N, C-alpha and C positions, 0 to 999 in steps of 0.2 A: 566426674562430669568433664566431657569434653570440651577443651578450651575453643572458643571461637576466634580462630587466628585471623588478625591484620597484621599485614606487612606494612612498613614504613619505608620512607626513602631514607638514605644516608643522611641526607641534610636535616629531615625531620627528626630523626633519631639523636644525633648529634647536638641538635639545639639545646638540649637541657645542660650541655657543658658550658661552665662560665669561666670567666678569667679568674685565676686563683684557685681553681679547683685541683684536687689530687684525683688522677683517675687511674684506676688497676688494669692492666691488660694482661688477659691470660697468654700463657707462652708455649713454647715448644712447637709440635705439631700442630697445635691449636691457636697459633699467632693469628689473631683477626685482622690479617694484612688489608684485605679490602676495606675495612672500617678506619683502620689507622691511615691508609693513604687518602681516604674520603676527609678525614680529620685535618690532614696537611693543609688541604685546600681552605680550612677556616683559620688559617693564621693571621689574616688582617683584623679579624673580630676577637681573636682571643690572645691573652697574655699570660705569661706566668703561669701557664698550666703544668702540673707536676704529674709525671707518669710514672709510676711504679710498676715492677715487672720482676720476673726472674729471667728464664731464657727466653728470648725472642728470637724469631728465626725469619728470613725473608727480606726483600729488598724494600726497606722502609724509607720513604720519601721523608718523613717527619723528624729523622735523626739527621738529616743532611746539612751541611752548613747554609745558614740564611732562616732556620727554623728556631733557633735557640731563645730568641726572645719571647716565643709564643710558647714553645714546648720544651720541657727541660726533662730528661729520662734520670730517674733516681732509681738505679736498678739494684737488685740483690744477687744479681749474677751477670757476669759480662760475656755476653755472646758475640760471635763474629759480628751480627748486624749492628751492634752498637759500640763494638770495641774501641773504633777510630774515635768516636766520639765523647767516650770516657778519657781517652788517653790524650785526646787534644782540650780537654777541659770544657767540652759543650755537654756533657754528661757527668753523672756522680755514680759511685759505687757504694753500697752498704755492705759491710762484711757483716755476716750472719748465718748460724746454723740453720739449714733448711728447715729443721724441725721447728724453730722459732719463731719463723715468719708469720704463720697465722696468729701468735701473740700479738704481733705489731698491730694487726686490724682489730683483734679482739678487745685488748686493753686500750687503745685509743693512742697507741705511739704513733702509727700512721693511719689515722682515721681515712675512710674511702669517701667521696663524694660521689663516684661514678664509678662501675665496674663494667668493662666491655670484654664480654666472652663470646666464644665460637662453640655454637651447639648444635646437636643434630635436630633433625626435623621432628616436630611434636608426635608421638605415638597415639593410639587409639584413645588413650586415657588423658591426653595433652601432654605428657612428660617429655621434655627433652632432657638430653645427656651432655655432660661436658666432655664427652668422648675419651681421648688417650691422654688427656692432660686435666685430672684431677687435682692432684698435688696441693697447692697454696688456694685455687680457684675456688674451690667449695667454700672456706673461710670468707674469701674476698665477697663472694655472691651473699652470704649470710650477713655481712656487716655492712655493705655500700649502702648509702642512701637510695641511690638508683643504679638499675642494671640494665644494660643494653645488650642484646644478643644478635650476634651474626649468626642466623640460621642456615645450614647447609647440609644438603643430602649426602655428600661424602663424608660427614662427620660419624665415626661408629657409635653404636648404642653400645655402652660398655656397663657392666654390673659394678654395683658398689655405691659409693656416697655421691656420684656424679649426677644423679636424676634430680630434677626438678621441674615444677609444673609451668607450662608456658605463661600462666597469670602472673608469675613472679617478676617478669620482664616488663619494665617500662615501654620499651620498643623493641620491635623484632624486625631486622632487615636480611632479605633473601639474598642468597650468592651461591655458586656452584664451583666454587674454586677448589681445586686440589688441595689436600694437605700438605704442609711443609714435611719434606723427606730429609733423611740424613742417612748416608752409607759409611759404615765403619769398615766393613770386611774387605772393601777395596784397598785399605792401608795396612793390610796384615801382611808382612813380608817374612822372611826367614828369621829375623832376630824376634818379632813378635809370636811367631810360631813356636820357638823355642821357649821364650817365656811363659806361651800357654801350656806348653807340657810341664815346665818347671812349677807352675802354680797349681796344675790339675794333680801333679803328685802330693799336694799337701791336702787335697780334698778326699775325704771319706766318703763311702757309700751311707746314703740318709743324711747327707748334709744338707744345711739351708743357705742357699745362695743369696748374696747382695752383689750385684756387678755395676761398679761405675759405668761411665761413658767414655767410648773411644774404641781404638783398634784392639789394645791389648785385653780388655774384658771380652771382646768378640773372640779373639784368639783362645782364651781359655775356654769359653763355649764350645768351640770347635774340638776342645782336646778332651771333651767329658763322654764321648760317645760310649765308652765302655764302663762307665761307672753306673750305679744303681739308686733307685728310689731316691733320687735328689728333690729338694723343696726349693721354692723362692718366696722370698721376703726382701723385696728389693724397692728403692725409691723410684727406680726406671728400669726397664727392660726395652732390649732390641730384637731384631731379626734372630739372632742366634740361639735363642730359646726355641723357636718353633720346631726345628729338627728333632731337638731334644724331647720335646713334648711329644711329637709323633713317634719316637722311637721308646716312648714309655721310660726314659731315662728320668726326666721331670716327671714326677706323678703326685708329690706332695702328701705321698700317704703317712709320713712319720714325722711331720710338723706337729707340734703340741697346740700351736694356735692357728686357727683357719686350715685345717688339715683338708687336703684334696683341692685345694685353691692355691693360686699363685697371687701373692700380694703384691701390689706396686702401686706408686703414686702416679706415674706418667710412663707411656712408651714414646717412644722415637726411632724412627727406622723408615723402612719402605711400605708402599702401599700394600704389599704382601702381609706385614704384620698387622696393619691396621685392618685389614679384612679377617685375620686370623683371630683378632680378640674381639671383632664386632659380633654382639649377643651371646659371647663365649662365657658361659657359667664357670669354667675353670678358672677364670681371673676376676679379681676383686681389686678394682681401682679406689682407693680409699684416701681419705683427707691426710695429708703428710704430717701433720702434729701427731697422727697415731703410728702411721707407717715408719716414721724416723725416730720415733721415741726409744732412746737406748733401753728403757725398762720394758718395752715391749718387744724389741728386738731379742733381748737375751732369754725371753721366754722361750724361744725354739732352741732346740739342742744343735750343736755343730755348726753354729754360723760362721760362714766363710765370707767374710767383706773383702773384696777386691776391687780396690781403686787404683790410680795412677798418680804419677807427680811429675813436676817439672825438674825438679832436683833434689838431692839429700844429701845432708852433709854428715861427715865421719862420726858425729854423735848421734845420727838418727833423726834430727831435724827433717821433716818433711815440708818442703815447699810445692803446694800445688795449684796456687791460684794466680801467681804474677811472675814475670822474668825480671828480676830485679824489681825497679821502679814501674816497670811496664804492667798495666792491670791486664790480665790475660783472660781469666776465667772467675771463679768464685768459691768461696769455701764449700757451698753446697750440702752434701750429706755425708761426706767422707769423715768427720770425727762422730757424727751420731752413730754411724755404722761400725767405725773402728771401736768406738767405747762399747757398743752392745754386742760386738763380736767377741771382745775380749771378756765379757761377762758371762757369755752364753757358756754352758757345759761342753767343753772340748772346743770351744770357738777358736776361730784363727783369724786376726785382723792381718791384712795383706797389702801391701803397696807393692806394685810391680810397675817397672820402667825399664826404657832401654838404657843400656849403659851409655850410649851417646845419642846426640841428636843428630839428625839427617845431615848437618854440616860438619859432624865430628867433634862437636864440643862435648866435654865429660859432663855427665849428669850424676856422677857421684863426686862430689867436691870436697874440699878442705873445709870451707865455709861458705855459706850461702851467699848469693850477690847481695850487694849494698840495696837495702829498700824491699828485699823479698820477704814475703809473708809466710809465717809458718802456720800451716793449717792442720797438720798433725805434729804434736809435740814429740820430743824424744822419748819422753815418759811414757807415751801412749804407742810408740813403735814397736811392733813384734817380729814380723815378717818382712823383710825387703827382698825383692826377686828381681833379678835382671837374666837374660840370656846367658849369663856366666854361672848361675847357680842362685842359691838361697841363703841369705844372712839371718839367723834369730838372734834377734836382740835383747829379747826380754830377759832381765836378771843379769846382764852383762854389765861392767862398768866402761868408762869412756874409751880406754885403751883397748878393751876387749872387742867393743862395738866397731872401733876404727878398724881393726885386723880383719872382722868378720866382712865388712863392707868392701875393703881392699879386694879381698878374695873373690868378689862378684863385680867388681869395677872393669872396665875394657882393660886388655892387658897392657896396652899403650901407656895408659892413665896410671899405671899400680906404682911405678918409680916416683912419679910426681906425689903422689899421695903418701908414700911412705916418708918422704922427705918431709913433707907437711907434717905428719904425725912425728916424727922425731924432732921437729922443732917445738911441737905443742907439748908433747908429753916426755921430753927428754930421753927416756929409756924405753925404747919401743922394738918389739911388741912387748906387752906383759902378760903372758899367758899361765 
């Protein structure tokens, strides 16, 4: 039965939020910026409202100085929109595997009073779509006491777990804002292109791909044009997959689960990407506790998990979420897929990073910076890739790992790293 749609004003919809409530906010391209900026106007009425989220995008008034007594972000990933607030102490970060976040809602660890989501206009049957950010939003909607929807004709209607009837929403607020966009291809330079080629050399035909976020995963996708019959099972996808779909490089024919479909939790990129996945049955946007479950991931053959890092020490510890004590991002799904790929038949868990930062600072280091977070442990690290080559660490002792990593470090850093290894291991190298 088609829903009888009545739209509310932002003030009417947000009036259900009370001081002390915990409010979930959908993220990435679907960040409901319009309603969040309207909520900021309620700061004199509201106090101690906790906002939980993963990656939020956009210029958000609500996280600026002066709002902290009314609204406090308690985020499970740190994106640029809230990075300053977290590091200045006006917001907080919860380290958590992406696959575990739905359990926070389901088990009452973070019970939700309200969820604010950003959805497509209802179809002829009255169903709205969570669009390109199903990920943890599906579980939030299922468990929150009250759900408010920002309804937008620019939101794609995606297939999978993101459909829900308009009658499920307490209030619907109409807007026509463009979705949040992100461009990773612009950051691909010579070093990233070489890293992409190095990673592509590890990927066999009929592999199943998971790509993290950023320039390096995008560079890898650009290097796969001559591959055949690739599949996709990933927490997120970006523009780089479109050309591979159109060339039939990605066709998902040889996946064991969800054959003929690309499985993802969310998409983040340009309007071209959002238009491409709109009503596209070749994509399944599914709940992240399924997508990122290592036991699900391993069921596909030749899973190649491609993720990046901030720095890697000479024993193989991977820091991917902080720069020393400065919180830069989050744990996300890196470990979910590193472990799932390792357990997959002929799978390859890959960490790819530039040998140096743009400022010339080494990223393969004797020891991680003080306060740095270990996202992937040295026991989980298999392949580390830079523009200078590939280090295979699995089954190697600490000295052997150090030697392999020095070989792919920036040439100007190798003497420093060799001295550090000699001080640590006394007799170096041990081959």
